[in-house]
Each structure stands twice: as structure tokens, then as C-alpha cells.
C-alpha positions in Angstrom: -13.3 23.8 10.2 -13.6 20.8 7.1 -13.2 17.2 8.3 -9.8 15.8 7.6 -10.3 13.0 4.7 -9.5 9.7 5.1 -5.6 9.1 3.7 -5.3 5.5 2.3 -1.9 4.2 1.5 -1.9 1.7 -1.5 1.1 -1.1 -1.6 1.2 -0.2 -5.5 3.0 2.9 -6.9 1.0 5.2 -8.7 -0.6 3.7 -11.8 0.7 3.5 -15.3 -0.3 2.6 -18.6 0.8 -1.3 -17.6 -1.2 -1.4 -14.2 -3.9 -3.6 -13.4 -7.3 -1.8 -14.5 -8.7 -2.8 -11.3 -6.3 -1.0 -9.2 -6.7 2.1 -11.6 -10.5 1.9 -11.3 -10.2 1.5 -7.6 -7.8 4.3 -7.0 -10.2 6.4 -9.1 -13.6 5.6 -7.2 -11.5 6.4 -3.9 -10.3 9.8 -5.0 -13.8 10.7 -6.3 -15.7 10.0 -3.0 -12.7 12.3 -1.3 -10.1 9.4 -0.2 -6.4 10.8 0.0 -5.2 7.7 -1.8 -1.4 7.5 -1.8 0.8 5.6 -4.0 3.5 3.3 -2.2 7.0 4.1 -1.5 9.1 2.6 1.4 9.7 6.3 3.0 6.1 6.6 2.8 5.2 3.5 4.1 7.7 4.1 7.5 7.6 7.5 8.1 4.6 9.4 6.6 0.8 9.5 8.2 -1.9 7.7 6.8 -5.1 5.9 8.4 -5.3 2.8 6.5 -2.8 0.2 4.8 -4.1 -1.3 1.7 -2.4 -4.3 -0.1 -3.0 -6.0 -2.8 0.0 -8.6 -3.6 2.0 -8.5 -0.2 4.6 -10.8 -1.6 5.7 -8.4 -4.1 6.9 -6.2 -1.1 9.0 -8.9 0.4 10.7 -10.1 -3.2 13.6 -8.2 -4.8 15.7 -8.4 -7.7 18.9 -9.9 -6.1 19.4 -12.1 -3.0 20.5 -9.0 -1.1 17.5 -6.7 -2.0 15.3 -9.5 -1.2 16.9 -9.0 2.1 16.5 -5.4 2.6 12.9 -5.9 1.7 12.1 -8.3 4.0 13.9 -6.2 6.9 11.6 -2.7 5.4 8.7 -5.2 5.6 9.1 -6.0 9.2 9.7 -2.7 10.2 6.6 -2.0 8.3 4.5 -4.4 10.0 6.0 -3.1 13.5 5.0 0.4 12.8 1.4 -0.7 11.5 1.0 -3.1 14.8 2.3 -0.4 17.2 0.5 2.6 15.4 -2.9 0.3 15.2 -3.2 1.0 11.8 -5.7 -0.9 9.9 -4.6 -3.3 7.1 -7.0 -3.7 4.1 -6.3 -6.9 1.6 -7.7 -7.2 -1.8 -7.1 -10.8 -2.9 -6.9 -11.0 -6.6 -7.3 -13.8 -9.2 -9.0 -16.2 -6.3 -10.4 -18.8 -8.5 -6.7 -20.2 -9.1 
């Protein structure tokens, strides 16, 4: 029986033409290496199975367009952090633009 590939949930949605080129290259490289890379959605983050959560810009997960949406995202983020702790899911964080 073949081994199950590593499942990585990215904190970004499926790339678009305007997506940061680094993120596109990273996702492509991981997939070429046999990693099952999945795009972010709150449903996937809170209910699906994955081995690693890879976060790029965590502040984006907590911000909404309105105060109510910001509150909803912050509650969802808290639920996600609790889930990650309970399931002992590793978190990988990539720091971008560190020269600032």
C-alpha cells in the first residue's frame, strides 16, 4: 500500500495571476515533490484533515472589511488555533519582507 502524501493547508487561497510569485513558486515546488497542497478556506481549516498548517500573513486571517466581519474572523481564528493545539498540528510560518 503506497504511503499517504503529506497534506499541507496553506493560509492563502488558490493562486491567481496577481498572487505573490514566491507563493506560486512554493506551491508548485511542493506539489512537484509529491506534497498534497491545499488552498485555504475557513471550512477546510476548521473541518478537514491536514498534517501541517502553513501561514504566510497571519494578520490577514484576522482582518475583515467591516467591524463585524473582523470580529467573525477573529472568532474563527481563535477556533482554528484551538483546533491546531488540540490536534497538535504543526504550524509553519514564512516571514515575508523581513527587511522592513
